[in-house]
C-alpha positions as CSV (number, residue, x, y, z in Angstrom):
1,M,138.5,126.8,36.5
2,L,136.0,129.6,36.6
3,K,135.3,130.7,40.2
4,G,133.4,134.0,39.8
5,F,131.1,135.8,37.4
6,E,129.7,139.2,37.9
7,I,127.6,141.6,35.7
8,G,128.2,145.3,36.0
9,G,129.3,146.3,39.5
10,G,128.8,142.7,40.6
11,F,129.6,141.5,44.1
12,E,130.7,145.0,45.2
13,M,127.1,146.2,44.7
14,A,125.8,143.8,47.3
15,E,127.5,146.0,50.0
16,K,125.8,149.2,48.8
17,R,122.4,150.7,49.2
18,G,120.0,150.7,46.3
19,S,120.2,154.5,46.1
20,E,123.9,154.2,45.5
21,V,123.7,151.8,42.6
22,N,120.5,153.0,40.8
23,D,121.1,153.5,37.1
24,E,119.0,156.6,36.4
25,F,117.5,156.8,32.9
26,I,117.9,159.9,30.8
27,F,117.0,160.9,27.3
28,E,119.9,162.5,25.5
29,N,120.7,163.1,21.9
30,G,117.5,161.3,20.9
31,K,118.5,158.2,22.7
32,A,117.5,156.7,26.1
33,S,120.5,155.8,28.3
34,T,121.6,155.7,31.9
35,T,123.8,158.1,33.7
36,T,125.8,155.1,35.1
37,N,126.1,151.4,34.2
38,F,126.2,149.7,37.6
39,S,123.8,147.0,36.2
40,G,126.3,146.2,33.4
41,G,123.6,146.7,30.8
42,I,121.3,144.0,32.2
43,Q,118.3,144.7,34.3
44,G,115.8,142.0,35.2
45,G,117.5,139.7,32.7
46,I,116.9,142.1,29.9
47,S,119.3,144.4,28.1
48,N,118.6,148.1,29.0
49,G,120.5,149.3,25.9
50,M,123.7,150.1,27.6
51,D,127.0,148.2,27.1
52,I,126.8,144.7,28.5
53,V,129.7,144.5,30.9
54,F,130.7,141.4,32.8
55,R,133.8,140.0,34.5
56,V,135.0,136.5,35.2
57,A,137.5,135.2,37.7
58,F,139.6,132.1,37.4
59,K,141.6,130.4,40.1
60,P,145.3,129.9,39.4
61,T,146.4,126.6,37.9
62,A,147.1,124.2,40.8
63,T,149.3,121.8,38.8
64,I,152.6,123.5,38.6
65,G,156.2,122.5,38.3
66,K,156.7,122.5,42.0
67,Q,156.6,119.5,44.3
68,Q,153.5,119.5,46.4
69,K,151.9,117.4,49.2
70,T,148.8,115.4,48.4
71,I,147.2,112.0,49.4
72,N,146.9,108.8,47.4
73,T,143.9,106.6,47.2
74,D,144.8,104.9,50.5
75,G,144.9,108.3,52.3
76,A,148.7,108.3,52.7
77,V,150.5,111.6,52.3
78,V,152.7,111.5,49.2
79,D,154.7,114.0,47.2
80,L,153.3,115.0,43.8
81,E,155.6,116.5,41.1
82,A,153.8,117.3,37.9
83,A,155.6,116.0,34.7
84,G,154.9,117.1,31.2
85,R,153.3,120.3,29.9
86,H,151.2,122.2,32.3
87,D,150.4,125.9,31.7
88,P,150.9,128.2,34.7
89,C,148.3,130.6,33.3
90,V,144.9,129.8,31.7
91,V,144.4,133.3,30.3
92,P,145.5,132.6,26.7
93,R,142.9,129.8,26.5
94,A,140.2,131.4,28.7
95,V,139.7,134.6,26.8
96,P,138.5,133.1,23.5
97,I,136.3,130.6,25.5
98,V,134.6,133.4,27.5
99,E,134.2,135.5,24.4
100,T,132.7,132.6,22.5
101,M,130.3,131.6,25.3
102,A,129.1,135.2,25.7
103,A,128.4,135.4,21.9
104,L,126.6,132.1,22.0
105,V,124.4,133.1,25.0
106,L,123.5,136.4,23.3
107,A,122.9,134.8,19.9
108,N,120.6,132.3,21.7
109,Q,118.4,135.2,22.9
110,I,117.7,136.5,19.4
111,K,114.2,135.6,18.4
112,I,113.8,135.1,14.6
113,R,110.3,135.9,13.4
């Protein structure tokens, strides 16, 4: 389950001063760019032309092949031992899902005239 999403420097940037995370624009080799990319290519909800960079964080899968304590519908403490196939890691499934959603969001922003 997705628990965190950050663009560019993300949550770390909240602890810094604006002067420390300002992406200064420059004109170099006939192209506008920034000296850094703390904003992850997105400023004010618009691409600034730099690479779009984001990270997502998933919590570990809770249903594992290890006996755990839980409660039943009556509130009584019971032991739970998962049976069947349960993946201990969501990464193999998560990567194509995140890539596809990113592509869909970007494609949705294209204005056909």
